[in-house]
MARKE-928914 format. One record per residue (C-alpha): residue number from 1; x negated, y negated, z negated. Coordinates in nm, 3 decimals, decimal comma. Example, Ala and Ser with C-alpha at 12.3 -4.5 7.8 and 13.67 -1.06 7.14 Angstrom:
// MARKE-928914
PT_seq_xx_yy_zz
PT_1_-1,230_0,450_-0,780
PT_2_-1,367_0,106_-0,714
END
This chain:
// MARKE-928914
PT_seq_xx_yy_zz
PT_1_0,136_7,094_-15,369
PT_2_0,071_7,464_-15,413
PT_3_-0,246_7,623_-15,286
PT_4_-0,114_7,979_-15,323
PT_5_-0,169_8,165_-14,996
PT_6_0,106_8,302_-14,774
PT_7_0,120_8,450_-14,426
PT_8_0,376_8,459_-14,144
PT_9_0,352_8,787_-13,951
PT_10_0,523_8,835_-13,613
PT_11_0,616_9,176_-13,481
PT_12_0,369_9,146_-13,192
PT_13_0,086_9,124_-13,446
PT_14_0,030_8,748_-13,448
PT_15_-0,053_8,613_-13,795
PT_16_-0,035_8,255_-13,925
PT_17_-0,196_8,182_-14,261
PT_18_-0,052_7,907_-14,478
PT_19_0,066_7,817_-14,828
PT_20_0,352_7,959_-15,031
PT_21_0,667_7,745_-15,026
PT_22_0,989_7,810_-15,216
PT_23_1,022_8,154_-15,375
PT_24_0,736_8,403_-15,372
PT_25_0,758_8,756_-15,238
PT_26_0,850_8,918_-14,908
PT_27_1,123_8,834_-14,660
PT_28_1,207_8,979_-14,320
PT_29_1,420_8,846_-14,036
PT_30_1,427_8,717_-13,680
PT_31_1,184_8,428_-13,628
PT_32_1,352_8,131_-13,457
PT_33_1,281_7,759_-13,429
PT_34_1,514_7,462_-13,485
PT_35_1,435_7,134_-13,313
PT_36_1,633_6,889_-13,527
PT_37_1,439_6,609_-13,696
PT_38_1,709_6,568_-13,963
PT_39_1,980_6,779_-14,121
PT_40_1,760_7,043_-14,279
PT_41_2,000_7,095_-14,570
PT_42_2,291_7,156_-14,334
PT_43_2,075_7,403_-14,141
PT_44_1,972_7,594_-14,450
PT_45_2,327_7,627_-14,581
PT_46_2,483_7,715_-14,242
PT_47_2,595_8,081_-14,269
PT_48_2,524_8,140_-13,900
PT_49_2,150_8,132_-13,980
PT_50_2,184_8,449_-14,192
PT_51_1,919_8,706_-14,106
PT_52_1,686_8,451_-13,948
PT_53_1,351_8,307_-14,054
PT_54_1,398_7,945_-13,949
PT_55_1,103_7,728_-13,852
PT_56_1,141_7,352_-13,828
PT_57_0,959_7,200_-13,531
PT_58_0,970_6,855_-13,694
PT_59_0,647_6,838_-13,897
PT_60_0,763_6,657_-14,212
PT_61_1,050_6,822_-14,401
PT_62_1,203_6,754_-14,743
PT_63_1,155_6,380_-14,787
PT_64_1,526_6,312_-14,855
PT_65_1,563_6,602_-15,098
PT_66_1,892_6,789_-15,133
PT_67_2,233_6,715_-15,283
PT_68_2,559_6,895_-15,347
PT_69_2,763_6,683_-15,105
PT_70_2,587_6,784_-14,782
PT_71_2,593_7,160_-14,839
PT_72_2,777_7,351_-14,567
PT_73_2,836_7,650_-14,796
PT_74_2,770_7,757_-15,153
PT_75_2,414_7,882_-15,091
PT_76_2,115_7,885_-14,860
PT_77_2,162_8,157_-14,598
PT_78_1,835_8,161_-14,403
PT_79_1,622_8,474_-14,455
PT_80_1,306_8,263_-14,473
PT_81_1,184_7,910_-14,410
PT_82_0,878_7,777_-14,225
PT_83_0,759_7,414_-14,230
PT_84_0,434_7,241_-14,153
PT_85_0,420_6,957_-14,406
PT_86_0,669_6,970_-14,696
PT_87_0,721_6,629_-14,853
PT_88_0,525_6,574_-15,176
PT_89_0,793_6,339_-15,311
PT_90_1,170_6,292_-15,275
PT_91_1,282_5,943_-15,177
PT_92_1,657_5,904_-15,127
PT_93_1,924_5,758_-15,353
PT_94_2,156_6,054_-15,279
PT_95_1,902_6,322_-15,371
PT_96_1,973_6,539_-15,674
PT_97_1,689_6,786_-15,638
PT_98_1,386_6,861_-15,422
PT_99_1,414_7,102_-15,130
PT_100_1,166_7,348_-15,280
PT_101_1,375_7,350_-15,602
PT_102_1,674_7,486_-15,408
PT_103_1,459_7,731_-15,212
PT_104_1,326_7,875_-15,538
PT_105_1,671_7,881_-15,703
PT_106_1,824_8,072_-15,411
PT_107_1,526_8,304_-15,379
PT_108_1,428_8,194_-15,029
PT_109_1,069_8,288_-14,945
PT_110_0,899_8,024_-14,732
PT_111_0,564_7,918_-14,596
PT_112_0,409_7,578_-14,525
PT_113_0,087_7,444_-14,383
PT_114_0,086_7,643_-14,060
PT_115_0,067_7,517_-13,701
PT_116_0,439_7,521_-13,623
PT_117_0,374_7,389_-13,273
PT_118_0,161_7,694_-13,195
PT_119_0,429_7,928_-13,333
PT_120_0,699_7,750_-13,132
PT_121_0,502_7,775_-12,809
PT_122_0,442_8,143_-12,874
PT_123_0,813_8,217_-12,940
PT_124_0,911_8,019_-12,628
PT_125_0,680_8,242_-12,425
PT_126_0,731_8,578_-12,596
PT_127_1,089_8,530_-12,719
PT_128_1,247_8,540_-13,064
PT_129_1,123_8,842_-13,255
PT_130_1,119_9,008_-13,592
PT_131_0,892_8,850_-13,850
PT_132_0,804_8,848_-14,216
PT_133_0,670_8,602_-14,472
PT_134_0,448_8,743_-14,745
PT_135_0,334_8,554_-15,057
PT_136_0,258_8,628_-15,421
PT_137_0,182_8,996_-15,474
PT_138_0,310_9,076_-15,122
PT_139_0,029_8,867_-14,976
PT_140_-0,218_9,121_-15,114
PT_141_-0,085_9,396_-14,887
PT_142_-0,307_9,489_-14,597
PT_143_-0,237_9,342_-14,255
PT_144_-0,135_9,689_-14,137
PT_145_0,116_9,729_-14,421
PT_146_0,264_9,385_-14,358
PT_147_0,302_9,446_-13,985
PT_148_0,457_9,786_-14,055
PT_149_0,717_9,623_-14,280
PT_150_0,803_9,371_-14,009
PT_151_0,842_9,636_-13,739
PT_152_1,062_9,843_-13,970
PT_153_1,306_9,553_-14,007
PT_154_1,638_9,533_-13,824
PT_155_1,661_9,363_-13,485
PT_156_1,928_9,096_-13,440
PT_157_2,079_9,273_-13,138
PT_158_2,354_9,505_-13,254
PT_159_2,397_9,349_-13,598
PT_160_2,741_9,258_-13,734
PT_161_2,668_8,997_-13,999
PT_162_3,011_8,836_-14,032
PT_163_3,098_9,082_-14,308
PT_164_2,799_8,949_-14,504
PT_165_2,884_8,578_-14,480
PT_166_3,268_8,576_-14,465
PT_167_3,493_8,486_-14,755
PT_168_3,628_8,780_-14,953
PT_169_3,964_8,616_-15,030
PT_170_4,204_8,394_-14,841
PT_171_4,214_8,031_-14,942
PT_172_4,375_7,708_-14,822
PT_173_4,258_7,357_-14,739
PT_174_4,561_7,125_-14,721
PT_175_4,620_6,880_-14,438
PT_176_4,503_6,524_-14,490
PT_177_4,749_6,253_-14,392
PT_178_5,042_6,332_-14,164
PT_179_5,085_6,707_-14,124
PT_180_5,110_6,828_-13,765
PT_181_5,089_7,204_-13,817
PT_182_4,888_7,492_-13,954
PT_183_4,578_7,675_-13,834
PT_184_4,448_8,018_-13,929
PT_185_4,067_8,009_-13,945
PT_186_3,884_8,338_-13,910
PT_187_3,577_8,291_-14,131
PT_188_3,286_8,444_-13,941
PT_189_3,046_8,209_-14,118
PT_190_3,249_7,889_-14,129
PT_191_3,099_7,559_-14,241
PT_192_3,262_7,326_-14,492
PT_193_3,260_7,036_-14,246
PT_194_3,462_7,241_-13,996
PT_195_3,741_7,293_-14,246
PT_196_3,735_6,925_-14,344
PT_197_3,759_6,804_-13,984
PT_198_4,052_7,036_-13,913
PT_199_4,232_6,915_-14,226
PT_200_4,166_6,553_-14,126
PT_201_4,359_6,621_-13,804
PT_202_4,672_6,696_-14,008
PT_203_4,635_7,073_-14,008
PT_204_4,700_7,295_-14,307
PT_205_4,399_7,528_-14,297
PT_206_4,437_7,893_-14,397
PT_207_4,090_8,050_-14,419
PT_208_4,091_8,427_-14,361
PT_209_3,825_8,693_-14,424
PT_210_3,672_8,855_-14,118
PT_211_3,840_9,185_-14,210
PT_212_4,192_9,047_-14,156
PT_213_4,426_9,239_-13,922
PT_214_4,635_9,102_-13,639
PT_215_4,953_9,179_-13,832
PT_216_4,827_8,975_-14,126
PT_217_4,745_8,683_-13,897
PT_218_5,086_8,688_-13,726
PT_219_5,262_8,725_-14,061
PT_220_5,123_8,385_-14,156
PT_221_5,284_8,247_-13,837
PT_222_5,016_7,982_-13,778
PT_223_5,058_7,711_-13,519
PT_224_4,705_7,787_-13,395
PT_225_4,407_8,017_-13,444
PT_226_4,045_7,909_-13,487
PT_227_3,732_8,128_-13,475
PT_228_3,430_7,979_-13,651
PT_229_3,059_7,992_-13,592
PT_230_2,871_8,287_-13,738
PT_231_2,562_8,509_-13,717
PT_232_2,503_8,837_-13,539
PT_233_2,563_9,001_-13,204
PT_234_2,908_8,939_-13,048
PT_235_2,892_9,285_-12,891
PT_236_2,907_9,429_-13,243
PT_237_3,231_9,243_-13,324
PT_238_3,484_9,431_-13,112
PT_239_3,741_9,426_-13,392
PT_240_3,745_9,045_-13,373
PT_241_3,771_9,060_-12,994
PT_242_4,072_9,292_-13,012
PT_243_4,238_9,075_-13,276
PT_244_4,191_8,769_-13,057
PT_245_4,338_8,944_-12,753
PT_246_4,652_9,034_-12,945
PT_247_4,694_8,682_-13,081
PT_248_4,641_8,531_-12,735
PT_249_4,914_8,760_-12,600
PT_250_5,150_8,622_-12,866
PT_251_5,103_8,270_-12,729
PT_252_4,929_8,118_-13,033
PT_253_4,686_7,842_-12,923
PT_254_4,316_7,908_-12,980
PT_255_3,998_7,705_-13,034
PT_256_3,660_7,866_-13,099
PT_257_3,313_7,731_-13,160
PT_258_2,975_7,903_-13,125
PT_259_3,038_8,268_-13,219
PT_260_3,404_8,193_-13,149
PT_261_3,308_8,096_-12,794
PT_262_3,126_8,423_-12,738
PT_263_3,421_8,620_-12,875
PT_264_3,667_8,435_-12,650
PT_265_3,442_8,517_-12,356
PT_266_3,451_8,885_-12,447
PT_267_3,828_8,875_-12,509
PT_268_3,875_8,735_-12,159
PT_269_3,671_9,024_-12,018
PT_270_3,330_8,864_-11,968
PT_271_3,004_8,997_-12,109
PT_272_2,752_8,844_-12,347
PT_273_2,374_8,867_-12,354
PT_274_2,083_8,773_-12,578
PT_275_1,887_8,460_-12,494
PT_276_1,505_8,474_-12,495
PT_277_1,471_8,228_-12,785
PT_278_1,812_8,066_-12,823
PT_279_1,927_7,708_-12,874
PT_280_1,882_7,562_-13,221
PT_281_1,874_7,197_-13,320
PT_282_2,074_6,876_-13,302
PT_283_1,940_6,741_-12,973
PT_284_2,077_6,982_-12,709
PT_285_2,217_6,814_-12,392
PT_286_2,544_6,956_-12,255
PT_287_2,742_6,856_-11,946
PT_288_3,119_6,830_-11,985
PT_289_3,229_6,931_-11,636
PT_290_3,580_6,791_-11,690
PT_291_3,458_6,434_-11,733
PT_292_3,100_6,436_-11,603
PT_293_2,976_6,305_-11,937
PT_294_2,666_6,435_-12,112
PT_295_2,699_6,516_-12,481
PT_296_2,407_6,553_-12,721
PT_297_2,504_6,850_-12,934
PT_298_2,410_7,053_-13,239
PT_299_2,352_7,420_-13,161
PT_300_2,252_7,749_-13,321
PT_301_2,299_8,053_-13,102
PT_302_2,088_8,339_-12,976
PT_303_2,359_8,494_-12,755
PT_304_2,561_8,351_-12,466
PT_305_2,861_8,426_-12,244
PT_306_2,798_8,571_-11,898
PT_307_3,061_8,403_-11,679
PT_308_3,058_8,231_-11,336
PT_309_2,933_7,873_-11,377
PT_310_3,128_7,725_-11,088
PT_311_3,490_7,743_-10,979
PT_312_3,802_7,896_-11,127
PT_313_3,807_8,273_-11,173
PT_314_4,061_8,525_-11,292
PT_315_4,009_8,666_-11,639
PT_316_3,895_9,030_-11,602
PT_317_4,113_9,113_-11,905
PT_318_4,429_8,967_-11,750
PT_319_4,462_8,629_-11,923
PT_320_4,498_8,424_-11,607
PT_321_4,267_8,161_-11,464
PT_322_3,949_8,058_-11,647
PT_323_3,673_7,809_-11,580
PT_324_3,343_7,723_-11,744
PT_325_3,397_7,375_-11,889
PT_326_3,050_7,295_-12,029
PT_327_2,694_7,378_-11,926
PT_328_2,355_7,340_-12,092
PT_329_2,139_7,090_-11,908
PT_330_1,825_7,265_-12,032
PT_331_1,884_7,612_-11,887
PT_332_2,236_7,626_-11,735
PT_333_2,372_7,846_-12,015
PT_334_2,753_7,854_-12,047
PT_335_2,844_7,607_-12,325
PT_336_3,223_7,608_-12,299
PT_337_3,522_7,798_-12,162
PT_338_3,865_7,662_-12,067
PT_339_4,170_7,878_-11,996
PT_340_4,418_7,734_-11,747
PT_341_4,718_7,963_-11,801
PT_342_4,707_8,007_-12,179
PT_343_4,637_7,761_-12,460
PT_344_4,275_7,853_-12,533
PT_345_3,937_7,687_-12,510
PT_346_3,600_7,711_-12,681
PT_347_3,251_7,563_-12,692
PT_348_2,915_7,717_-12,770
PT_349_2,794_7,428_-12,984
PT_350_2,886_7,257_-13,312
PT_351_3,130_6,964_-13,268
PT_352_3,148_6,952_-13,650
PT_353_2,775_6,869_-13,690
PT_354_2,779_6,691_-14,025
PT_355_2,426_6,561_-13,982
PT_356_2,511_6,448_-13,630
PT_357_2,530_6,402_-13,342
PT_358_2,901_6,325_-13,322
PT_359_2,945_6,313_-12,944
PT_360_3,175_6,617_-12,945
PT_361_3,417_6,527_-13,224
PT_362_3,686_6,468_-12,961
PT_363_3,727_6,845_-12,937
PT_364_3,906_6,850_-13,272
PT_365_4,143_6,584_-13,137
PT_366_4,199_6,797_-12,826
PT_367_4,286_7,092_-13,050
PT_368_4,530_6,875_-13,247
PT_369_4,700_6,765_-12,925
PT_370_4,726_7,128_-12,818
PT_371_4,904_7,215_-13,142
PT_372_5,142_6,921_-13,104
PT_373_5,218_7,011_-12,742
PT_374_5,282_7,373_-12,834
PT_375_5,520_7,278_-13,114
PT_376_5,713_7,049_-12,882
PT_377_5,730_7,303_-12,599
PT_378_5,670_7,681_-12,625
PT_379_5,527_7,665_-12,275
PT_380_5,288_7,382_-12,364
PT_381_4,950_7,409_-12,199
PT_382_4,612_7,247_-12,246
PT_383_4,605_6,896_-12,101
PT_384_4,472_6,887_-11,748
PT_385_4,140_6,725_-11,671
PT_386_4,319_6,420_-11,533
PT_387_4,538_6,373_-11,842
PT_388_4,272_6,422_-12,109
PT_389_4,134_6,076_-12,061
PT_390_3,795_5,941_-12,160
PT_391_3,623_6,005_-12,488
PT_392_3,337_5,829_-12,655
END
């Protein structure tokens, strides 16, 4: 275990001394905390964590190592990584490398040995904020210089990061089993498991770069459109909002998750806002208002949709009736939207959580049924609450 010093510096001046972990140097980003006790590899390789210094609230991280199978993308995307006690050994038959090996290979500057509970409590009180990790030669900078670097960094509000994480070229993932249709996936930071789960529902998946135009989408003539998770401020993604509005007008069914939920909200005419410290982790309770069931969900979002929590309302942008379908049981944040007059719905969490939980996998089945219904009848609508049935 290294004894090289490192320091985490928050933009309000708080400093937390620890040990260097992963690559050495300087990194800047928004400091956030993730509450999952497992799934650290999926978190690190999730593109929607781009630009963020992620701190794990679970104290012991790295004991199962890393492998190539569980990666959600080709690289680690977090700007920096903070843990309390990194595992000294790797003990898992699936492990191919240690976690710190991958952090060093991908150039991710981290820190260990700090009181992550104290940092978490501070962020919960003061809110997510800019931060920096300094190790190696960067540790030798004065406290004033380090704080100046942090305060000169970009704030998450106003950032459009989809262009950083999106694919540069179109590519396909073929349907698995019986083919039921095709789906165009706008890659705003899509995860590998999302594409796999769509393909397993019999959908030919056409993955598109975030710069695609509405004409290019309609030229493909997909049976449905899907917006993925992704990093950044939804208010800075108006081009994606306008594209979605045009596709919705054409009658193509839509399903969005996370960032895709925020963009549907904006396309329908609602606003979005930044949460004080966001929801991140794989233990977030959500109420499905259609069934009354509580789902334990995986989440990573710092922004949310501002829409009426109760009742059916008219879309301010003219897309008919809309209702909030899911709510956070922690803070009443909107966790899902359901359109009643067009084939569109979305959720703010990750039903594709590869590390679990799997309570929300039924949403992919709901999307599949929407595609089937649309193909059978051009006027096909989302199933009503009474016809959707139970899910486990």
